N, C-alpha and C positions, 0 to 999 in steps of 0.2 A: 610119617609114611615114607617108605623107601623109594629111592629114585629108580626110574626105568633103566634097564640094562642097556649099555651102549651109548647112552646120552652123555656120560661124563668123559667118554673117550675123545682125545684131541684129534681133529681132522688135520691130516698132513697136507701141506701145500706142495704141489708138484712143480719143481723148478725147471724141469726139462721140457715142459709143455709150452709150445709157442702159441700163445693165445691170439696174437695179431694175425698170424697166417690163417688160423681157423676162422676168425671173424671175416677176413677178406674173402676167403674162398666161399663161405656161405653167402655173403652179400653178393658176390659176383654171379653165383648160380641162380639166385632168386629171380623169377620172372616178374615182369612189371604187373601191377594190379590193374586190370582193365575192367572198367565198370560197364561199358557198352558191349552187349552180347554180339553185335555185328562185327565189331573190331576183334573181339576175343576169338571168334570162329575163323576169321581170316588171318590171324596172326601166325607168323612163321618164327618159331623160337631160334632157328639157326641164323636168322638175319638180324641186323641191328635195328634199333628203334627207328632211325632215320630211313632206312631202306623199307621197312614195313609200312610206315606212314606214307612214303612216297609212292609205293605201289598201290595204295588205297586211294590216293589222290588227296590225302590230308596233309596239313602243314605241321612240321615239327616245331618251327619257331614262327609264331604269328607276325612278329615284327619283320621278318624277312619275306614272308608270304605276301603280305599287303603292306608294302613300304609307304611311308608318308611322302606324298609328292612334294617336291621342292618347286615352289612357284618362281618362275623366272619372269622378271619384269619385262614386258614388251615382246616376249617370245612365246610361241605356242608349241607345245611338244606334240608331235604326231607319232603314232605308233603304227607299224605295218601289220600288226596282228600276231607276229611271231616273236616270242620272247626267247632270248638266248639262254641256253641251259635248262629248258623246260623238260621235266621228267615225264616218262611214259607211264600212264596209269594202267596197271595190269588188272586191278580189282575194282572197277568202277561200281560194282554192285553194292559195295559197302557204303559208299556215299549216297547212292540212290535209296538204299534201305533206311539210312539215318534220316534223310530228307522226308521220306514217306512217314516215318514214325513221328517226326517233329511236326508234320502237317496235320496229324490227327487231332481232333478237338480234345481238350482236357476233360477227363471224367470227373463229375462232381462227386465228392466224397463227404458231403454234408449229412451227417446222421446224428441223431440224439439217442441217448440211452433209453431203454424201454422204461426204466423207473421214472425218468423225467417226463416222458410222454404220459404215463399213467397218472403221475402227480398233477400235471397240467389239466388233463381231462377231468380228473376228480374235482379239482377246484372249480373249473368252469361249470361242471354239472351241478354242483351244490351251491355255488355262490354267484354264478353269472359274471358280472363285471365289478362286483364289490370286492376290491382288493383289501380293504381294511378287515372285512370279515374273514377273508382267506388267511390273513396274517394271524388271526386269532383261532383258526381251525386247529383241532387236535392232530390232524395229519401233517401239519406243518412242522415236521420233526427238526428241521435245520433252523427253525425260527427265522425264516426269511421275512424281510420287511415288505410292506405293500409294493414298494418300488421294485424290489428284487423279484417278487412274484410276477409283477406286470412285465418285467424284462424277460422272464422265462417264458411267459405266454407269447410275447412278441417273437421270440426266437422260434418257438413252435410254429407260429403263424407263417414265418418267413421260410422255414425249412420244409414244411408240409402244407402249402396253401390249399390244395384240393382236399386233402384229408380234413383240414380244419373246417372248410366250408361244409363238407358232408356231415361233420360232427355237429356243427351249429344247426344245420338244417334238421338233423335227427332230433335235436333237443326241442325245437319249437313246437312240433305236434304234441309232445309230452306235456309241455306247459299249458297248451290250449285245453287238453283233456282235464287237467287238474283244476283249472279255473271253472 
């Protein structure tokens, strides 16, 4: 089979191109990657990182912001409330928004797949609490052992306790009618 045209051509190296300068200028122009949206919106690209963070009331270097106190034996250090060289905070809303966001309770994201929920419900409907029977069931496609099935049912109970109680309550009248 013939070769594709242009593939056999030798690529020439450009000796006149200064690759170091290209790399440095691209690196210098790149803006910092900021994960927090509050900081991203308040960021001024014309200022340095230290100036931006100081305006927001954030620390550039945590070791300098909260120094480790040197304990003096027999002497107590008193502070008059004013620290020399303290910077003026021009954008305090950034810190306030970040504190507000941090104080919000964490949202639970515990969910199970619909397939697993259907599997557990099917097993409980047909076999009740008999895990050995569940392991021999034809719908046990993954050939789970009785302990694995029990663990899956317990996970379902823990993630959806109210739904599980309602499901068990709906099964009891059906069993009464059958007997």
